[in-house]
N, C-alpha and C positions, 0 to 999 in steps of 0.2 A: 561480558556483553550485557549481563542482566543486572538490573537494579530493582530491588523488591520494595514495595510500599504496602504495608498493612494499613488498615483503616486509620489507626492512630497517627501513623506517620504522614499520610497524605492530608489528613485533616489539619494537623498541626503545622505542616510545612509544605503547602502546595507549590511554592516556588521551586522546591527540589524536584518535583515532577517535570516542570518545564526545563530546568537545567539538565536533567538526565536525558530528556528527549533531544535537546539541542546538542548534547555531547554525543549523539548517535548511539545511545544505549537503548536496549529493550526494557521498557518499564513494565514491571510485572506486579499484578494485584492478586495475591493468593485468595482473596475473597472478592468476587466480582463487585465493583463499586456502583454499578447501575442496576436498576430493577430488571429482573428477568421474567419472561412469561411464566404463568402458573404451570404446574406439572401436567395438567391435561393438554394445554396448548403445546408444550414442548413435545409431548408424546404424539400429538397430531402431526407436528412438523417432521418428527423422525419416522413416523409410520407412513404418512401419506405422500410426502414430497419427493422422495427419491425416484419413484416411478413416474412422476410428472415433470421431471427435469427435461428441458429441451435445448438448453445451452450449457455453458460451463458451470454457471451458477444461477440461482434465482435472485434477481436484483430489483430493488425498488429505486426508481429514478425520481428524485424529488422535483426536478425541473419539469417533468412531464406528469408527475402524480400517478405513475402506474408501474407495474412490475413487468419484467421481461424474464424469459427463460423458463416459463412454466406453461404447460398445457393442461388446463383444468376448467371446471365449470365456474360460473360467475360468482357463486357463493364462496368457493375456495379462494379464487383470486382476490376477492374483497377481504377475506379474513387474513390472507398473507400480506396484502397491501397495508392494512391497518396495523398489523403486528410489526412489520419492518419500519413503517413510518414512526410508530411509537418508540421503537428501539433507537432509531436514528436521533429522535428528539432528546431521548434520555442521555445518549452518548454525547451529543452536542452540549447539553447543559453541564454534564460532568466535566468535559474537557475545558469549557470556559471557566469552571470553578477552579481547576487545578493548573491552568496554564496562563491565566491573566488574559492579556490582549493578544496572545500568540495566535489564537484561532479567530480573532475578529476579521471580518471580511473573507473568511475562508470560503472556498467554493466546495459545496458538497458534491461528491462524486456519486456514490451509491451506498445503500445499505443492503447487504446480501446475506442469503442463507446458503451455506455450502453443504448439500445433503449427501454427497458421495464420498466414499472412502478414498483418501488421497493415494494410498499405496497401491501401485499396480493399475492405475486408472487408464493407462494406455493413450494418453494425449500426445499430440505431436510435441517435440522438445520445446518449441517456443511458447507453447501454451501450458506446459507441464509445471505444476507446483512442486514436484519432487526434486527438481534440479535447482541448485543454488544459483541465485541471481539477485540483481537489484532491480527494483521496479522502474519503469520508464514509460513516459507518454500516457499516463493514466487519464482516461476520459477526455482526450483531446490534448491540446498544447498546454504545457505548464510554463514554458518560457523560463524555466529555472526555479519556479516555486516548488515547495516541498510536498511530498506525498506522505500524508499521515494516515495510518490505519489503526483501528481499534478492533481487537479480536476477543471473542468470548467462546470458550469451549462449552457447548451445550450437550455434549455426549453424556449420557447418564452414568457411564461406567469407565470409559477408556480415556487415557491421556491423548492429547494431540502432541505430536513430536516434530520439532523443528530442528533444522541444522543451519549453521552459519559458518562462513570463512572470514569473518571480520567486517570492518566498516568499508564504506566506499573508498576511503583514503588507502586502506590496506590493499584492496583489490587493484586500485589504480597504480599504486607503487609497484606491485608485483606483476601485473598483467596489462598495464596500460599500453605498452609498446606492442605486445603481441596482438592486442585487440584492435590496434590501429588508431586508438585515441591519441597516443603520444608518438612523436618521432624518435629517432635513435638517440637524440640528445635529451629526451625527456620533456620536450616542449609539446604544447598542444598541436595536433596534426590536422584538426578539423575546425571549422567555424562553428561557434555556438551562439552568435548574435544574429538577430533578424536583419535581413536586407529588405529592399523594396518589394521584391516578389513575395516574400514571406508575409509581409504586412498586408499586401493586397489579397493574398489567399485567405488570411485570417479575417479580413473584412468581409470577404465573400461568404465564409462559413458563418460569421456572425449574422449576416443577412438571412441565410437559410435557417438559422436557429430561431429567428423570429417566427418562422412558419412551423418549424418542427424542432423543439428544444433538444432532441437527441442528436441533431446534426452537429453539435459541438464536438462530438468524438472524432469528426473528420479532420479537425484542425491539427496542425503540427508546427514545429519550430526547429531550427538548427540544433538547439540544445537537446530537445527531445529525441531527435534522430541520432545524435551522438550517444545519448544514454541507451537508446534502443540497440545501437551497434554493440555496446558493452553487454547489455542484457542478452542478446543473441549469442555473442561470443562465449559467455559464461555457460550457456546451455548447450552450445554446439561443440566446443573444443574438448577433445578427449584429454589433453594435457591438463586443462583447468579442472575438468570433472574428476580426474584421478588424483590430483594433488591435494593432500590433506593438511597443508600448512594452515594453521589457524582454525582448523575444523573443530567445531563443538556441536553437540546435540543437546537440546533443551526440551524438557517435558513439561507440558501444561495440563494439570489434572482437570477433571470435570468442574464446571462452575468457576473457573478462574478466568482472568482477563489479562490482556497485555496490549500495549500500544507502542508504536515505533514509527520513525520516519523510514519507510521501506525503500526510499531512494538512497538512504545513507547507511543502511545496514544490509549486508548480503544475507539471504535467507532462503530456506526451502521448507515446504511442509511434507515431511516424509511419511507420516501416518496420521490418521485421524478422520473421523466422520462426524458431521454435524457441528458447524460453527457459524456464528454471526459475525459479520465483518463490515465495518463502517469505514468509508474512505473520505478524506477531506484533502483539498489542495490548499496548502497554507502559504500565504505570501511570505517570501523570504525576508522582505523588509520588516516583518514583524519580529524577526528573531533578535535576541540580544546579542548573539554571536553569528551574524550572517556569513562571516568568513567560513563557517563550518558547513555551509550548504554546498553540495556537489557543484552547482553552477559556479560559485565563487572559487572553489578549489581549481576547477578547470580554467577559469578566467585567469587565475594567478599563473598557471602554466603558460597561457598565452602572453601575459605581460613579460614573462621571462624571455620570450622571443624578441620583443621590442627592446629589452635591455641589452 
């Protein structure tokens, strides 16, 4: 599941990064390829922000130009906002360098800081990062576009530990019927294309977003609801949770980075504290191999019905 790129490799062959991403691999950088905050700033993040967390993460929303999830004085909020904005810009520049036009027209979700230890966090299952899942419905409706995330472990001493049970295709093949996405014949059992009601609701949300940009998170689509069904099934079902078929654990040491289409690779964050995470919604039409997008995988199952 892991493809490693040292600096010499990604500089000499950036197309290989894009190819690995589109193949639903985790792209790993043993040396973080983007600038990181200086030591004093990182120490500030690690020391001050855990006690100021008020939501799951502390996140910078570029469409609104502000942070959420933090309760702090104005100076601290400004410092965190500037830091996350700068990191988001650095990640965006790097991804454009190594993925060509893949991230052109991408919609930026958030740039977040995760200050809390993942292990034993005690979140409800649907919100827990400790349970293996695929991402779904990130920051509003994706309508089948891809969820690309870029992670940096900024813990000074400890690894961040992930787990995976394979790609979306692996999960669908083994668990699609039990999750309700596929019928007994292996064909798509739910709709993933927009109808008139969905388009009208999206238009309403777009209107609200002109008044409050954060309203975009209210939007949904049949595809996103289908993926949310799979996401919730993976976290709720004891059979899936206990099955170790394809299970792997991956360790990311301090100051390393990795990027992956998190809708296309199952994953969980088992252990780790202090990470920077940037999310982009990438248009699947930008892919060289759009057939590898979960939307098109599901649509192919629907086409089998017509056949």
